[in-house]
Backbone as JSON, one array per atom type, in Angstrom:
{
  "sequence": "IGSFDDTGVPQGFFALTMGKCAEREVMTAGGCVYWFVVIVTILSNIASNVPVCQMLAATFPYATPYQWMQVSFSATIAGNLTMLGSA",
  "N": [[60.71, 155.73, 208.54], [61.2, 158.35, 208.49], [60.19, 159.75, 210.96], [61.82, 158.24, 212.83], [64.23, 159.18, 212.12], [64.08, 161.49, 212.54], [64.19, 161.76, 215.66], [66.81, 161.72, 216.09], [68.28, 159.63, 216.65], [69.59, 157.99, 214.76], [71.58, 159.67, 213.68], [73.27, 160.3, 216.23], [74.07, 157.35, 216.61], [75.91, 157.04, 214.3], [77.47, 158.96, 214.74], [78.71, 158.09, 217.0], [79.66, 155.56, 216.37], [81.46, 155.93, 214.12], [83.05, 157.89, 214.85], [85.95, 159.93, 214.73], [85.77, 159.85, 211.82], [83.18, 160.48, 210.97], [82.78, 163.18, 210.46], [82.71, 165.71, 207.74], [85.04, 166.52, 206.22], [86.72, 164.56, 206.54], [85.97, 161.95, 206.03], [86.15, 160.49, 203.55], [88.79, 159.55, 203.56], [91.15, 157.22, 203.59], [91.21, 154.94, 205.85], [88.73, 155.57, 206.8], [87.1, 154.93, 204.9], [86.86, 152.27, 204.75], [86.04, 151.57, 207.41], [83.6, 152.73, 207.26], [82.48, 151.09, 205.41], [82.34, 148.7, 206.84], [80.77, 149.29, 208.92], [77.94, 149.81, 207.53], [77.5, 147.5, 206.47], [77.51, 145.63, 208.07], [74.8, 146.83, 209.6], [73.36, 146.69, 207.4], [72.71, 143.91, 207.54], [71.57, 143.35, 209.91], [69.31, 145.38, 209.98], [67.97, 145.33, 207.39], [68.54, 146.17, 204.06], [67.2, 148.66, 202.71], [66.23, 150.35, 204.66], [68.54, 151.28, 206.08], [69.78, 152.66, 204.21], [68.4, 154.74, 203.88], [68.05, 155.98, 206.4], [70.83, 156.69, 206.56], [71.3, 158.55, 204.34], [69.48, 160.65, 205.67], [71.18, 161.33, 207.76], [73.83, 161.84, 206.54], [73.57, 164.41, 204.8], [75.72, 165.63, 203.03], [76.67, 164.13, 201.38], [78.94, 162.66, 199.2], [78.97, 161.66, 195.27], [80.6, 159.53, 195.41], [80.83, 158.54, 197.88], [78.15, 157.43, 198.29], [78.38, 155.24, 196.43], [80.02, 153.78, 197.83], [78.12, 153.22, 199.79], [76.15, 151.72, 198.46], [77.67, 149.56, 197.73], [78.25, 148.19, 199.96], [75.71, 147.76, 201.16], [74.87, 146.03, 199.13], [76.63, 143.78, 199.28], [76.25, 143.03, 201.54], [73.58, 141.97, 201.58], [73.95, 139.66, 200.47], [75.58, 138.3, 202.09], [75.32, 136.91, 204.48], [73.13, 134.5, 205.36], [71.02, 135.65, 207.12], [71.0, 138.52, 206.47], [70.07, 138.05, 203.57], [67.5, 137.14, 203.81]],
  "CA": [[62.1, 156.27, 208.73], [61.21, 159.93, 208.67], [60.02, 159.91, 212.31], [62.98, 157.88, 213.36], [65.54, 160.32, 211.88], [63.88, 163.19, 213.48], [64.76, 161.22, 216.92], [68.33, 162.03, 216.14], [69.11, 158.39, 217.27], [70.59, 157.32, 213.39], [72.64, 160.63, 213.87], [74.13, 160.08, 217.27], [74.89, 156.17, 216.53], [76.64, 156.85, 213.29], [78.49, 159.63, 215.38], [79.39, 157.27, 217.98], [80.58, 154.25, 215.48], [82.27, 156.25, 213.22], [84.42, 158.74, 215.53], [86.65, 161.33, 213.8], [85.38, 159.73, 210.54], [81.9, 160.99, 210.56], [83.22, 164.57, 210.09], [82.38, 165.88, 206.5], [86.29, 166.5, 205.7], [87.5, 162.93, 207.06], [84.97, 160.91, 205.78], [86.93, 160.07, 202.33], [90.04, 159.23, 204.07], [91.35, 155.41, 203.42], [90.82, 154.0, 206.68], [87.33, 156.18, 207.35], [86.12, 154.74, 203.91], [87.02, 150.73, 205.16], [85.04, 151.43, 208.67], [82.15, 152.71, 207.03], [81.86, 150.11, 204.74], [81.98, 147.66, 207.74], [79.44, 149.63, 209.56], [76.93, 149.72, 206.52], [77.36, 146.11, 206.1], [76.6, 145.0, 209.58], [73.79, 147.35, 210.17], [72.33, 146.24, 206.55], [72.84, 142.54, 207.72], [70.61, 143.38, 211.11], [68.17, 146.0, 209.67], [67.8, 145.36, 205.9], [69.35, 147.54, 203.1], [66.69, 149.96, 202.57], [65.85, 151.51, 205.91], [69.78, 151.57, 206.42], [70.11, 153.35, 203.37], [67.34, 155.93, 204.1], [68.82, 156.76, 207.72], [72.03, 157.47, 205.75], [70.33, 159.9, 203.51], [69.31, 161.93, 206.57], [72.26, 161.3, 208.38], [74.85, 162.33, 205.76], [73.14, 164.98, 203.43], [76.37, 166.37, 202.38], [77.58, 162.78, 200.98], [79.27, 162.76, 197.52], [78.49, 160.27, 194.67], [81.56, 158.54, 195.8], [80.4, 157.8, 199.21], [76.94, 156.4, 197.85], [78.93, 154.27, 195.65], [80.15, 152.75, 198.93], [76.94, 152.66, 200.51], [75.5, 150.73, 197.63], [78.4, 148.4, 197.48], [78.07, 147.49, 201.42], [74.43, 147.14, 201.0], [74.61, 144.92, 198.25], [77.39, 142.81, 199.66], [75.62, 142.47, 203.11], [72.44, 141.3, 201.37], [74.33, 138.3, 200.04], [76.9, 137.89, 202.81], [74.77, 135.8, 205.37], [71.34, 134.01, 205.33], [70.15, 136.42, 207.63], [71.06, 139.49, 205.03], [69.28, 137.77, 202.33], [66.22, 136.64, 203.96]],
  "C": [[62.19, 157.48, 208.94], [61.31, 160.37, 210.29], [61.28, 159.45, 213.02], [64.02, 158.73, 213.16], [65.16, 161.46, 212.58], [64.11, 162.66, 215.18], [66.21, 161.92, 217.23], [69.14, 160.73, 216.41], [69.96, 157.84, 216.01], [71.83, 158.45, 213.63], [73.76, 160.26, 214.78], [74.74, 158.33, 217.16], [75.54, 156.49, 215.78], [77.92, 157.93, 214.16], [79.38, 158.91, 216.47], [80.23, 156.1, 217.52], [81.46, 155.13, 214.44], [83.5, 157.29, 213.78], [84.65, 160.08, 214.66], [86.23, 161.07, 212.15], [84.19, 160.37, 209.84], [82.07, 162.31, 209.91], [83.44, 164.55, 208.46], [83.84, 165.89, 205.74], [86.99, 165.23, 205.81], [87.13, 161.84, 206.27], [85.66, 159.94, 204.63], [88.24, 159.57, 202.57], [90.19, 157.86, 203.97], [90.81, 155.04, 204.33], [89.28, 154.38, 207.26], [86.42, 155.3, 206.12], [86.08, 152.92, 204.2], [85.8, 150.74, 206.26], [83.72, 151.77, 207.96], [81.53, 151.76, 206.01], [81.33, 148.98, 205.64], [80.68, 148.04, 208.54], [78.22, 149.57, 208.56], [76.72, 148.28, 206.51], [76.68, 145.3, 207.21], [75.25, 145.54, 209.47], [72.72, 146.54, 208.67], [71.76, 144.74, 206.83], [71.39, 142.7, 209.1], [69.28, 144.06, 210.63], [67.62, 146.09, 208.13], [68.47, 146.75, 205.29], [68.69, 148.96, 203.08], [66.47, 150.87, 203.53], [67.43, 151.92, 206.45], [70.29, 152.88, 205.64], [69.59, 154.81, 203.39], [67.62, 156.4, 205.26], [69.76, 157.51, 207.07], [71.83, 158.65, 205.11], [70.17, 161.05, 204.34], [70.34, 162.24, 207.18], [73.74, 162.2, 208.03], [74.34, 163.13, 204.56], [74.22, 165.4, 202.7], [77.45, 165.08, 201.38], [77.74, 162.93, 199.65], [78.83, 161.58, 196.73], [79.58, 158.94, 195.14], [81.18, 157.47, 197.05], [79.22, 157.17, 199.08], [77.28, 155.62, 197.16], [79.32, 153.2, 197.02], [79.21, 152.26, 199.66], [76.2, 151.62, 199.67], [76.5, 149.59, 197.79], [78.19, 147.69, 198.84], [76.62, 146.93, 201.62], [74.15, 146.09, 200.48], [75.5, 143.81, 198.89], [77.03, 142.32, 201.07], [74.11, 141.78, 202.83], [72.87, 140.08, 200.87], [75.41, 137.68, 200.92], [76.55, 137.02, 203.81], [73.48, 135.49, 204.79], [70.7, 135.11, 205.96], [69.96, 137.96, 206.93], [70.19, 139.35, 203.95], [67.98, 137.18, 202.76], [65.18, 137.84, 203.89]]
}
């Protein structure tokens, strides 16, 4: 995961998918919270919960405890949402 983070791909992906919501001041705004939960849920279903959370730790080092609660909620929901996510 560390080497993958060093490539800048996760940061670029989140900047692309999150748009203006990836900015530090805007991330906790109402609509951005929901969009962030959707992105993490989809990624957790595709790539698994732990790698996604590790990528987020490197991508958003300024995240607040509230934002990490969003990540944990999304990753947990993704793990139980579909058969693929729970495999």
